[in-house]
N, C-alpha and C positions, 0 to 999 in steps of 0.2 A: 463359722456357725454350722451346726449340724444341719443336714438337708431337711430333716423333719421340722426343725425350728424355722428354716427359711419358708417352708410351705405354710406353716402356722402363721407366720407374720404376713405372708401374702394373703392368706385367707382373711385375716383380721382386716387388712387394708381394703379388702373387697367387701367388708361388711358382715362377715360370718360371725354371728353372735356366739356360737358354740366354740369356735376357735378362740374368740376373745375370752370366754370363760376358762378355757384351758390355759391360756397365757396368764390370766389372772391367778389361777390356782398354782401355776408353776412358779410365779415370781413374787406373789404377795408377801409371803413370810420372809424370804431372803431380803427383799427390799425393806420390809418393816424392821428387821434386825439391823440392817445397814443404817437406816434413818435413826434408830434409837442410839446408835453409836455417837451420833452428832448431838441429838436433842436431849438425850437422857430422860425423855418423856414419852412414855408409850402412847398416851392419848394423842399428843401432838403428832407423833410419827404415824399413827393410824390415819389421822386426818390427811397428813402429807401424802401418804401412799395411796389412799383412796382418791384424793384429788388428782394425783398423777394418773391413775387408771381412768378416771373420768375424762381427763384431758386427752389421754391416749386414744380413747374411743372417739372423741369429738374430732380429733385430728388424724384419724386412722388412714386417710387417703395419702398422707404425707409420711407414712411409716417408712423407715429405712430398712431395706431388706438385704442387708449384707453383713459382713463381719462386725460392723460397728453398732448393730442393734443392741447387743448386750451392753456395750459401753454407753450407749445413748440412755438406756433406762436407768442405769446406776448413776450416771452423771446428772440426769434430771432430778432424781430423788436426792442426791447429794446437794445440788443447788437449792432445791426447795427446803431442805433441812437447814442449810446455811442461811437462807432468807428468813426462815422462822427464827433462828437465833438472833439475826440482826434486828428483825422487827420487834422481838420481845426483849431486846437488849440483854439477853441471857449471858452472852459471852462475846468478847472481841473476836471477830472472824478474820482478822488480818492474816494470822498464821495459816488458816485454811485456804485463803485465797492465793497464798504464795506457794501452795503445795506443788511440788515438782511432779513431772510426768512419771518419774520412777515411783514416787509415793502413790500416785493414782493407780499405776499398774499393780503395785503391791496390794492396794485395797481391792482392786478388781479380782485378783487371785484369791484374796481372803474371802470375798463374797462367793466365789465358786466353792470354796471350802464350806461356807455356811449352807449353801444349797445342797451340797453333798451330805452334810450333817443332817439337815432337815429331812432329806429323803431317807436316810438311815433311821432317824428317830421315828418316822412314820411306820417303819417295819417292826417297831417294838410292840410287845403285848400291850393291850389297851391300858390297863392300870399303870404299868410301868411308863408308858408313853405320856399319860396324863400327868403323872408326878414329875417326869423329866421336863415336860414343857412348862409346868409351873415353876420349877427350879430355874429354868432358863429365863423365865420372866422376872426372876429376882426374888421370888418368895422364899422365906425362911422355912426350914424343915418343920418347925412347930406350927406355923401358919398353914402349911400344906396339910399337915396331919389334922388340924382343926377343920379345914375346909372339906376334907374328904372323909372326916370322921373315922380316922385310923390312927394307930399309934405312931409316934415319931420314929420308933425303931423300924416300923414297916416302911416308912418313907426312906430312911437310910438304906435299908436292905434293897428296896426297889431301885434306888439310885445306883447302888453297887451293881445290881443285876443289869441295869440298863447300860452301865459303863462296860461290863463284861460282854454283853451282846453287841454293843457298838464296836468293841475291839474285834469281835469275830466277823462283823458285817462290813466294816469300813476298812478299805485298803490303806488309807493314809493314817498313820498314828498321829500325825499333826493335828487332825481333827480332834482326837481324844485329848490331846494336850490342850487345845483351845477350850474344850469343855471344862476340863479340870481347872484351868487358869481362870476362865470366865466366871464359873459358878462357885469356885472355891469350896468344893465338897470332898 
């Protein structure tokens, strides 16, 4: 864990609300995307992640301030997402429960990629970023165009521009591959 993150976690465990807000802003979107992978339901995932952060604040004195903090937050959201699936009978979770450590590590690395991707997306020009985030939320090009009152061609060109800018700003082409695979544009 980076030294700055250790300090941040320590500050949160001591009740520092600004540090908590920083932690929230740093991890909310990556955790949301991670939860959506399981639930396939944005509203449910928002509830899951918000509930997690509420619980994190309530139990802040017990925060782990070592290398396992990152694993802790992702495994907590993963477990809450699986509980949601179990409670709503959305899907059998036997396969998820039997997930190997290797699979879990792969998911953790993938989540780091999502975090890096989100940081790169935040650097995009405002309109391009707005369109890109809507696309990542699963919206169709025509719906994005209707929502923003622009042409569908503008949406497509902004998505192309965003991909080009991300190629220039992101070291790992793996991230761009994920974007193209995930969003199918």
